[in-house]
N, C-alpha and C positions, 0 to 999 in steps of 0.2 A: 857566383856570381849570378850566371843562367836561372841556378833556381829561384833567384832572392827577385830577378826582373820578369820571370813566371811569374810567383806567387804575388807581384807589386800588380801587374796587367790583370791577373783575376780577380784581387779587391777592387779596383779601379772598373771592370766591367762588372761587377755584382752589385756594386754603388749606382752606375747608370742606371741598371734595370730596376732596383727600390727605388730610384726617382722618378723612372717612368711607371710604376702600379700602385698603387695605395688607393685610400679613400680619401674626398676630396670633399667641401660643402660648394657650393655655387647656386646663392642671391643672385636675382635678377629682377627689374624692374623694365614693363614694355609700356611705349604709348603708340595709338593707330588710328587704325579705323573698322569700323564691325556696320554688318549689313546681315539680311537672311535671303535665303532663297526660297521661294514660295513656289506652288504650282495651280496658283489661281491668280488674276488679276483684280485692282480694285477701280471699280466705276461707282459712279452714285447716279439718282431713281432720273436726273436728266441726264446722262451719256458723258457727264464728264469725266475727261479720264484721269484718276490719283496718281501721279508718282510717287518713287520709293528711293531715297537715298541715304546715304551712309552717316553714320554718327560715329567721332573721336569717341574712342575708348581706351581702357589701361586695364594693363595685367603686374602682377606679380607673382614671384617664385620662389620657394627656398627649398633651392635639388639639392640631393646629398647622393654622389654617385661613386663608381669605383672605374678608376682608369687601368687598362691591363695594355701596355705598350701601344700601339694607337688606335685602339679602342677605348667606348666610353658608354659605360652605360650607367642610366641616370633615371632617378626616381625623386619622388618629394612630395609637395603639397606647390598647387597654384589657385588663386584666386583671377577671375576674370570675368569681365564686363561684354555683354555683345547687347547690339539692337538695331534697331532702323527709325525712322521718319518717315512719315506719307504726308506728302505734299499738297496742293492745290486742292482741298477738300472744301466744300460747298456748305457752309453753318448759315441756319435760319433764324430768327429769332421772334418765332412765333408763338413764342409760349404765351405771354399777354395777350389777350383780344385787346385791352386795352390803351396797348402801344401798334404802333408803325409797324408790318413787317420790315425787318431789312435784311440783308444776305450778305456775306462774304467769302475770303478764302482763310482758310487756315492752315494748321500745320497740327501733327498728332505723330507724337515720340512715345517709344517705350523702349525701357532698358531693363537688362533680364545681371540678374547676378552670379555667377557661378562659383563652387568651390569644388575642386576633383586632386585625382593623383596622377599623374603622368607615369610613363611607362616609355622611357627614348634610349634610343642606340646610337651613337655619331663614331665618329672614324676619322684622325687628325691626320689631316695631308700634309708633308714637312714640316716632322715634330721638331726637326733636328737645327731648324732654325726660331731666331726669337718672333718672329710671326709665321700666322699657320693658317688654314681653314677649316673649319670643322662642320660639317651637315650631321646634323640629324633625322632620326622619322620614329615617330612612334605613334600611340595612345593615350587619349587622354578621357578618364570615367568622371565625371562630373556629379555632383548634389547641386541642382537648381534652387537657387534660394529661394527667390520673391521674383517683383515685377515691380517697376515704378513707372507711371505713363504721364504724359500734360498733353491737354490740347491747349492750343495759344490761336489767338485769333485779335488780331490789332495789339492790345494793350491788355487784353485780357487774359487771365495762364490759368488754368485749371488742373492742380497737380491731384493725384490717384494714385495711391498707395493700396494696389490692391491685397485683398483676402487669403487667407489661406486657400479658404473653399474654392472662391473664382480661380486664383491659379492652379490648382488639382482639379478643374473641373474641363480647366482651358489646355493645361501643357502637362509634361511627364518630368516627374523629380529628380531621372536618372538619364541622363544622355553621354555616349560615348562620340571621343571626335577623336578624329585623325590628325595630326600633328605633323609638321615639318620647319627646320629652321638650318639656316647656312651663317656660321657665325666668324670673322673677322677673331684672329686670338692672339694677342700680345704676352708675350711670355716675361715678368719683370725676374722672375728665377724658375729654382725647380720648385717653388713650394705657392707660387703667387700669378695669376695670369688674369688680365682685364680682357672682355670679350665683345663685341658689340656687332648687329647683323637684324636681317630679318627675318620673321616666323610669322609660319602661317597654322591657324586652327579654326578647322571644320566639323561641324559636327554631320556623324556618320547616323545616325538614328535620327528617326523623328521627333522633335520636340510637340509637335501639335496633335493633340489627344481629340478634338474636338470632329462633329462627325462629318462636316466636311456638306456637298451638295449631291442628292442622287446616291450615285453609286460611287462617286466619284471620292476620296478620301482625302481631307485636308493632309498638308505638307507643308512642313518648314522646319529649314535647319539652318542655323546659325553659323557663320564665318568671323573672324578676324583675321586682319594683318598686321602686324605691330614691327617697331624696331625693338629690341631688347637691349638692355646695357646691365652688364654683370660681373664679375668677379670669380674667380674660382679660388679657394684656398684647399691646397692640401693638407692631408689630415696624419 
């Protein structure tokens, strides 16, 4: 009888370990805010101070990971938008000498698209309960696809899709980012869990390749802060 109880206990322990370990899929979407950090400020010829503000952005990720006890190792494919807005721009309509010159303020927006491969490691806190916290940290390597910008002054809006040549003259095609996230996870069963929480993507490498002013190199590093929603599905 003791031998049977021992065998049953070993079988239960084995099934518990197998439930904890293995591959999983992790699709997710996120929405939040994006901006950039630059090493220069904007001023127009009159000395008017131009301000920079954030834009709403989106991201989507198809992740595949491996769970080993409390550890999570994850990669996949991620699509990310970043950008920023310049406000209080001064515009003038002096291009037509037959018309009176008018001035006004407007905005300039630019958005970038990125496609990348994340490498992340996470750790599950309190895995024995239905709810747990899972912090992640890692790197994201992206191919920077393109840029679109628009200028808005009153009711007039001008949209521009950057050509490949213009983009390559100004920006680097490849970028490396640091990433971090803190997800709250609710386990529906041993194979399926729902998660949500904040995530951060910050560009480590310099995005801007323009020469800058004098000996000062131009610097731009995009970042985004999102709230992600996703599901983990054990394989």
